[in-house]
ZAVO-818458 format. One record per atom (N, C-alpha, C): residue in three letters; z, y, x. Coordinates in steps of 0.1 Angstrom, whole numbers, plus 5000, padded with zeros to 4 digits. Layout:
N
ALAZYX
...
//
This chain:
346
MET524748204969
MET523348224964
MET522048234974
LYS520848184969
LYS519948194979
LYS519048314975
PHE518448384983
PHE517248504979
PHE515848464987
PRO515148514978
PRO513648454985
PRO513148504997
ARG512648425003
ARG512348435016
ARG510948345019
LEU509848365015
LEU508748315014
LEU507848265028
ARG507648155031
ARG506948145045
ARG505948025042
THR504948025047
THR503947905048
THR504147795059
ALA503247725060
ALA503547635073
ALA503347695085
ARG502947825083
ARG502647915097
ARG503648005100
ARG504548015110
ARG505348095116
ARG504748235115
PRO505548335113
PRO505148455112
PRO505048515124
LEU503948615129
LEU503948665141
LEU504648825138
LEU504248975110
LEU504649135109
LEU505849145107
ALA503149725030
ALA502349745024
ALA502649855032
ALA499650524969
ALA499650564958
ALA499050494969
ALA498450594982
ALA498750504988
ALA497450504990
ALA497950295013
ALA496850265003
ALA495550325011
PHE495950435021
PHE494850465027
PHE494250435040
ALA494850305044
ALA494350225054
ALA492950175048
ALA493250115039
ALA492150045032
ALA490850135034
LEU491150265029
LEU489950375030
LEU489650375042
ALA490150395053
ALA489650415067
ALA489050315072
ALA489350185068
ALA488950075070
ALA487650045068
LEU487250095054
LEU485750045047
LEU485050165050
ALA485450265057
ALA484350385062
ALA483050305072
PRO481850345070
PRO480950355080
PRO481350395092
GLY480950315101
GLY481150375116
GLY479950485120
ALA480350585119
ALA479550715122
ALA479550755135
LEU480550685143
LEU481050735157
LEU480750635168
ALA480450645179
ALA480250555191
ALA481850575194
VAL482650465194
VAL484350485196
VAL484150375209
ALA484950395219
ALA485550365229
ALA486450225225
PRO486250145232
PRO487249995228
PRO488250045228
THR489549995218
THR490850005221
THR491349925217
GLY493049885216
GLY493549785214
GLY493849695202
LEU492849765192
LEU492949695179
LEU492549555180
PRO493249435175
PRO492849315177
PRO491749265169
ALA491049145171
ALA490449085160
ALA490648925162
PRO491548925153
PRO492048775152
PRO491348665144
GLU491648545148
GLU490748435145
GLU490648435130
LYS491948445125
LYS492248455110
LYS492448585103
GLY491448655108
GLY491648815104
GLY492548905106
LEU492549025105
LEU493649135105
LEU494249205095
ASN495949195098
ASN496449245087
ASN497049415091
LEU497349455080
LEU497849605084
LEU498849605072
LEU500149685076
LEU500849695063
LEU501049845063
VAL500549895051
VAL500450045045
VAL501650065036
VAL502350165042
VAL503650175032
VAL503150345029
GLY504150375019
GLY504150515014
GLY505350545012
LEU506150665019
LEU507250715022
LEU507650805009
ASP508850805005
ASP509550874996
ASP510250995003
THR509451095008
THR510051195020
THR509351295017
ARG509951435017
ARG509451585013
ARG509451645023
LYS509551605035
LYS509351695047
LYS508351775051
GLY508251885054
GLY507351995051
GLY506652055039
LEU507251995032
LEU506652065016
LEU507452195013
THR506552295005
THR507252405002
THR508252404991
PRO509052484986
PRO509652514975
PRO508552484963
ASP507352574964
ASP506452584953
ASP505952474952
GLU505452414963
GLU504752264959
GLU505652154953
LYS506952164954
LYS507952064949
LYS508152094935
ASN508052224931
ASN508252294916
ASN507152254913
ARG506052264915
ARG504652284909
ARG503952134908
PHE504452054915
PHE503851894915
PHE505051794911
HIS506251874905
HIS507451814899
HIS507851694908
LEU507951714919
LEU508451674935
LEU510451674933
GLY510751754929
GLY512151714930
GLY512751734945
GLU513951744947
GLU514951764960
GLU515351614966
TYR515651514956
TYR515951384962
TYR515051304966
GLU515151254980
GLU514351164985
GLU515051024987
CYS514450894987
CYS515350804989
CYS515050755003
GLY514250825009
GLY513950735025
GLY513250595025
CYS512750545015
CYS512650415014
CYS510650405011
THR510750295010
THR509050265008
THR508450234994
ASP508250324982
ASP507950294974
ASP506450254972
VAL505550254983
VAL504450214983
VAL504450084991
MET504149964991
MET503949895003
MET502549795000
MET501749785008
MET500449735006
MET500149645017
LEU500049535016
LEU499349435029
LEU497449425029
VAL497049495038
VAL495749475038
VAL495149355046
HIS494349315041
HIS493849215049
HIS492349195054
VAL491849255062
VAL490349225065
VAL490149105075
SER489249035069
SER488248925072
SER488248905090
ALA487748795093
ALA487548805106
ALA486248815108
ALA485448775099
ALA484048845097
ALA483448965094
ASN484649045090
ASN484449215086
ASN483549215072
ASP483549115063
ASP482749085054
ASP483649095041
ARG485049115045
ARG485749095032
ARG487149155032
VAL487749265024
VAL488849325026
VAL489749285013
ASP490649245014
ASP491949185003
ASP493249285003
VAL493749374996
VAL494749444996
VAL495649354985
VAL496949334989
VAL498149264983
VAL499049384978
SER499549434969
SER500649514970
SER501549444964
MET502849504971
MET504149464970
MET504949554959
PRO505549504946
PRO506449604942
PRO507849664949
ARG507949774946
ARG509049824952
ARG510449754950
ASP510549694936
ASP511849644935
ASP512049484939
SER511149434946
SER511149284950
SER512249244958
LEU512949154953
LEU514349104961
LEU513949054970
ALA514449104984
ALA514249044997
ALA515648995002
SER515848925013
SER517248885020
SER516948935033
PHE518049055039
PHE517949105051
PHE519048985060
PRO518448975069
PRO519248865082
PRO520648905086
GLU521448825091
GLU522548885094
GLU522448945110
GLY523049045112
GLY523449085128
GLY522349235128
HIS521749265116
HIS520449405118
HIS521549525117
ARG521349595123
ARG521849755126
ARG521449845116
ASP522249915105
ASP521850015096
ASP521850115104
ARG520450185106
ARG519950345115
ARG520350425110
ARG521350425097
ARG521850565089
ARG523350545095
THR524050455097
THR525450465101
THR525750395110
GLY524650285118
GLY525150235129
GLY525850125128
GLN526250085113
GLN526749955110
GLN525849825114
VAL526749725117
VAL525949615119
VAL526249515108
HIS524949475100
HIS525449395086
HIS525349275085
PRO525949205077
PRO525849065078
PRO524649045065
ALA524148935068
ALA522948875056
ALA523648935041
HIS522349005036
HIS522649045024
HIS521049075015
PRO521549054999
PRO520249084993
PRO519849224992
ALA518949264991
ALA518449394991
ALA516849394983
LYS516649544983
LYS515249534973
LYS514249564986
ILE513149514983
ILE512449544996
ILE511749655002
ASN511749764993
ASN511449914998
ASN512549975006
SER514149925007
SER515249975015
SER515249935027
ALA514149865032
ALA514049775046
ALA513649905053
TRP512849985050
TRP512750115060
TRP513750195065
ALA514450215050
ALA515450285050
ALA516550245061
GLU516850105059
GLU517850055066
GLU517750035081
GLY516350015083
GLY515949955099
GLY514750005104
GLY514150105096
GLY513050205103
GLY511750095098
PRO510650115106
PRO509450075104
PRO509449945108
SER510149895122
SER510049755123
SER510749655117
PHE511749725111
PHE512849635106
PHE511849585091
ALA511049725083
ALA510249685072
ALA509149575075
VAL508349585086
VAL507449505094
VAL508149355093
GLU509049325098
GLU509649225096
GLU510049175085
THR510449245078
THR510949185063
THR509749145056
VAL508549225057
VAL506949175051
VAL506649055057
GLU506649025070
GLU506548915078
GLU507648795069
SER508348805069
SER509448725065
SER509248655053
MET508548755045
MET508648725030
MET507048695027
THR506248695036
THR504848665031
THR504448545039
GLY505048525052
GLY504548435062
GLY503548465068
LEU502748605069
LEU501648635077
LEU502048725089
PRO501448715100
PRO501548855110
PRO501148965103
VAL501849085111
VAL501249215108
VAL500849245119
HIS499449275122
HIS499149345133
HIS499149455136
ARG499349565127
ARG498949685125
ARG499649755112
TYR500349865117
TYR501249945107
TYR501050075105
LEU501050105093
LEU500750275090
LEU501550345078
GLU502050455082
GLU503250515071
GLU502650625067
ILE502750685056
ILE502350825049
ILE503350855039
ASP503450965044
ASP504751045034
ASP504051155026
PHE504751195015
PHE503951305008
PHE503151395015
ARG503551465024
ARG502851585032
ARG501551545033
ARG501651425040
ARG500651345049
ARG499351325037
PHE500051265027
PHE499351235016
PHE498251325011
MET498951455008
MET498351564999
MET497451615010
ASP497551635024
ASP496751675033
ASP495651625035
THR495851455037
THR494751405036
THR493451395025
VAL494251415014
VAL493651425001
VAL492751545001
ASP493151615006
ASP492651775006
ASP491351785015
ARG491451695023
ARG490051685034
ARG488951645027
VAL489151595015
VAL487651525009
VAL487351644999
ASP486151735005
ASP485551854997
ASP485551814981
GLY486051894974
GLY485951844959
GLY486951804949
GLY487651704959
GLY488451624951
GLY487851504950
VAL488951434944
VAL488551264943
VAL488851254927
PRO488251164921
PRO488051154905
PRO489351034903
ILE490051094890
ILE490950994883
ILE490650974870
CYS490850844863
CYS490050834850
CYS490950774842
THR491050764828
THR492150694822
THR491450694808
ALA491650564802
ALA491050554788
ALA491850604779
GLN492950614781
GLN494150624770
GLN494850764776
PRO495750834769
PRO496250984773
PRO497250904784
LEU497651004794
LEU498950964806
LEU499451084807
LYS501151094800
LYS501851144801
LYS503351124808
ASP503651214820
ASP504751154826
ASP505751264825
PRO506851274821
PRO507651394822
PRO508551404838
SER508451284846
SER509051284860
SER508151324869
THR506851304866
THR505951364877
THR505251454873
GLY505351494861
GLY504251604854
GLY503051594853
LEU502551444854
LEU501351394851
LEU501151404836
ASP499951474832
ASP499351474819
ASP497851484818
LEU497451384815
LEU495951324816
LEU495451284803
GLN494451394798
GLN493651314787
GLN492651224791
PRO492251114780
PRO490951054783
PRO489851074791
GLY489351004798
GLY487951074806
GLY488351064824
THR487851174829
THR487651164842
THR488251304845
LYS488951324855
LYS489551484864
LYS489151444879
TRP489151564883
TRP488851554898
TRP490051664903
VAL490751614913
VAL491951624917
VAL492051674934
ALA492751734937
ALA493351784952
ALA494451704955
GLY495251724965
GLY496251644971
GLY497351634962
GLY497851734956
GLY498951764949
GLY499051684937
GLU497951714929
GLU497651634913
GLU497651484920
ALA496951454930
ALA496651314931
ALA497751244937
LEU499051304940
LEU500451264943
LEU501051234930
GLN500851354920
GLN501551314910
GLN500851184902
TYR499551154902
TYR499251064895
TYR499450904905
VAL499550894916
VAL499950804924
VAL501350744924
ARG501950894919
ARG503850854919
ARG504350834904
SER503250814894
SER503650814881
SER503850664877
ARG504950604870
ARG505350484864
ARG505950494849
LYS505850644843
LYS506450644829
LYS505250684821
ALA503950654823
ALA503050704815
ALA502550644808
ASP502450484809
ASP501650404804
ASP502050264799
GLY503750274800
GLY504750154798
GLY504550034806
GLN504050044818
GLN503649934825
GLN504549934837
MET505450024838
MET506550034848
MET506050014862
ASP506549974873
ASP505849994884
ASP504449944889
PHE504349824875
PHE502949784879
PHE501849844875
GLY502049934865
GLY500950044864
GLY500750174872
ARG502250184879
ARG501850254892
ARG501050194903
ILE501350084907
ILE500450004914
ILE499050004912
GLN498449994900
GLN497050004898
GLN496450124898
LYS497350224894
LYS496450384896
LYS496550394914
GLN497450344921
GLN497150344934
GLN496050294940
GLN495950154934
GLN495050094937
GLN493550164934
LYS493450204922
LYS492350264917
LYS492250384922
PHE492850464928
PHE492850594939
PHE492450544951
VAL492950484959
VAL492050414968
VAL490950374968
VAL490250334956
VAL488750294957
VAL488250404951
ASN488850484945
ASN487750614941
ASN487850754953
THR488750744960
THR488650774973
THR487650744986
LEU487650624984
LEU486450544995
LEU485350604987
ARG484950584973
ARG483650664972
ARG483350774972
ARG484250864973
ARG483951014974
ARG483551024992
LEU484150975003
LEU483950965014
LEU482450955017
HIS482150865010
HIS480550845013
HIS479450995009
ASP480251065002
ASP480051174998
ASP479451285012
GLY479851265020
GLY479751335031
GLY480451335045
ILE481751315043
ILE482851305053
ILE482151185063
LEU481951085057
LEU481150945066
LEU479850995075
ASP479451085070
ASP477751125075
ASP478551215086
ASP479751275088
ASP480051395097
ASP481251345109
PRO480651305119
PRO481851265130
PRO482751325133
GLU482651475133
GLU484151545136
GLU484751575121
GLN484351565107
GLN485251535097
GLN485951405094
LEU485251315099
LEU485551145098
LEU486851155109
ARG486851215121
ARG487551185130
ARG488751275124
ALA488751415118
ALA489751475113
ALA490551425101
PHE489651345092
PHE490351285085
PHE491051175089
ALA490851095099
ALA491650965103
ALA492751025110
ALA492651155118
ALA493951195122
ALA495051255113
SER494451285100
SER495251335091
SER495851225085
LEU495051105083
LEU495851005078
LEU496850935089
ARG496650935099
ARG497250905110
ARG498750915110
GLY498651065113
GLY499651135115
GLY500451125131
THR501651195134
THR501751185147
THR503151075148
ALA503751015136
ALA504650975139
ALA504850815150
ALA505550805154
ALA505650665163
ALA506450575157
ALA505450485156
ALA505950315151
ALA505450195158
GLU506450075161
GLU505949965165
GLU504749935158
ARG503649885166
ARG502749835163
ARG501849965151
GLY502050065153
GLY501650195144
GLY500150165148
ILE499250205139
ILE497650185142
ILE497450325146
SER496350335156
SER496150485161
SER495050515155
THR494750665156
THR493350725151
THR492250645156
ALA492350615168
ALA490950565175
ALA490850425169
GLU491950345165
GLU491750225162
GLU491350225147
LEU491750335140
LEU490950345128
LEU489650355125
LEU489250435135
LEU487750475138
LEU487050335140
THR487650265150
THR486950125153
THR486950065144
LEU488150055133
LEU487949945122
LEU486749985112
ALA486350115115
ALA485550165103
ALA484150125109
ALA483950115121
ALA482850055128
ALA483049935125
ARG483649845126
ARG483449695121
ARG482849685107
LEU483549745097
LEU483249755086
LEU482149855079
ARG481249905087
ARG480350005085
ARG479449955070
ASP479149815069
ASP478049795059
ASP478849735045
LEU480249705048
LEU481249645034
LEU481049715025
PRO480249645012
PRO480349744996
PRO481749734989
PRO481949794978
PRO482949764972
PRO483349674964
GLU482249604962
GLU482249434956
GLU483049314965
HIS483149344978
HIS483649284987
HIS485249334989
MET485649414983
MET487049454985
MET487649404973
GLU488849334972
GLU489549284958
GLU491049314961
LEU491549384951
LEU493049424952
LEU493849364940
ALA494849334945
ALA496149244936
ALA497449284940
THR498449234930
THR499749274933
THR500149114931
VAL501149084943
VAL501948974945
VAL502348914934
PRO501948754929
PRO502648714918
PRO504048714917
ILE504248744905
ILE506048804900
ILE506248674888
ARG507448644891
ARG507948534878
ARG508748624871
GLY509648694873
GLY510348794865
GLY511448874871
PHE512248904860
PHE513448974864
PHE514648904869
ASN515248944881
ASN516548854885
ASN517448884879
PRO518648854874
PRO519848884871
PRO520249014878
ASP520949104876
ASP521649234881
ASP522549174893
ILE521849264906
ILE522949234916
ILE523849314920
GLU525049304921
GLU526149414927
GLU525749484939
ASP525449624938
ASP525349724949
ASP523749704952
VAL522949644944
VAL521449634946
VAL520449684932
GLY521249584922
GLY520849684910
GLY519549534902
SER518749594893
SER517649484891
SER516749504896
THR516049374899
THR515149354911
THR514149254904
LEU512949234910
LEU511849144907
LEU511849014915
ALA511448924910
ALA511448774918
ALA509848744917
TRP509648734930
TRP508248654929
TRP508348534929
ASP506948484921
ASP506848354920
ASP506248264932
GLN507548234938
GLN507048144950
GLN506048094954
GLU505447994940
GLU504347904943
GLU503247974943
GLY503148094935
GLY501748184933
GLY501648264947
ALA502948344950
ALA502948404963
ALA502448314975
ALA502948214980
ALA502448114988
ALA501348114985
GLU500448054974
GLU498948014974
GLU498248164978
VAL498748264975
VAL498048414978
VAL498348424995
PHE499748405002
PHE499348455014
PHE498848365024
GLY498848195016
GLY498448105023
GLY496748105024
ARG496048155013
ARG495048155014
ARG494148285024
LEU495248395025
LEU495148495035
LEU495048455047
ALA496148355052
ALA496348315067
ALA495248235070
GLU494848155060
GLU493248085063
GLU492148175062
ASP492548305059
ASP491548385060
ASP490548365050
GLN490848345037
GLN489948305026
GLN490348415015
PRO489348395007
PRO489548494995
PRO490648464984
LEU491148574979
LEU492748554970
LEU492248484960
PRO493048404956
PRO492848294947
PRO492548354930
ALA491748294924
ALA491248364909
ALA492848374902
ALA492748444894
ALA493848484885
ALA494448354877
GLU493448284872
GLU493948134865
GLU494348034876
ALA494448064890
ALA494947974898
ALA496548004901
VAL497048104893
VAL498348154891
VAL498948124879
ALA500348104878
ALA500948104865
ALA501348234859
PRO500948274848
PRO501248404844
PRO502848444846
SER503248564845
SER504348624847
SER505048634832
GLU506548604837
GLU507348624826
GLU507248774819
ILE506948854826
ILE506549004825
ILE504949034822
PRO504849034809
PRO503349054808
PRO502549124818
VAL502949244816
VAL502249364827
VAL502249344842
GLY503149234844
GLY503349204860
GLY502349054866
THR501548994853
THR500948894858
THR499648904866
TYR499348824878
TYR498648834888
TYR496948814882
ARG496448944885
ARG495048974881
ARG494249054889
PRO493748984902
PRO492849034910
PRO491749134910
ALA491449234912
ALA490249334908
ALA489449334918
LYS488249354914
LYS487149404924
LYS486949514926
GLY486949614938
GLY487049734938
GLY485749804931
SER484749744930
SER483549804924
SER484049814909
SER484949754901
SER485349774888
SER486549854888
LEU487049944899
LEU487950064897
LEU487050154900
ILE486050204901
ILE485450334903
ILE485150404888
CYS485650544890
CYS485850574877
CYS483950654876
PRO483850644863
PRO482650724861
PRO482550844863
//
């Protein structure tokens, strides 16, 4: 049985969430010394992942924000952020955590030391099995794109970074959202939240009947609205901006990990980019695969649609329009790019 390993004609050199896009779009308030951040001819690609880990959280935080004790040590958020070579466009493509991947023969499981044969797996288990570099390699293999920089954010860092935004970040909904798993309980309208409540929002996938696709939409919406809030003060304060970038980056070491200085360099490159020049989408999905032993239920990418999306990014072109990709067998999973300006809360 073959499992999807999408490739374009180009050989690869490489995802509530999401914050590399925020830092990338920040106006450059600082004069930053040159760094190693590349400027590829076909644009810069960053893989941003959100880790399901609770290291550093207090018992009170776990209880208050319904975080529980179990952690999968996996990447339940994966966003590929493409910054155009001209620095005039940012495209974000989210990859659902249950996407079916094929892990190659001969890789070593860092948890057990076992060397594995080739096997199917969910894309979000690449980090748990092989660490950041294996997660990067898996995304490169499935997208055909090189990933030049990598950023991972766990629960603690997400909360601390959001808390650096004075007054919080707006989240909004047109219908009630209630999720017993995360404790999310929102009425229609707009609410301003700090780190803990923000984490409840971007983790929620049982509040609107849209499964992980609804959660991805919340994560993308939160990215855009956090960016909007940064314009209210942090971006005009070099010290606050540097502290925000440092909190976002953290101290974890990873191959191709983006540095704090590089985040600020990228901010300088994109100082004048408006929200209308940011587009966010989920990789085209065909439907559900039959259950696989020891893997469970997985999502199959629409290979033609995904090749169109990643092929456009490989050539540094805008994402294809929705009508250029066939509808999904899962209606809520149909490919629908959204302009950043359309996601801003009133």
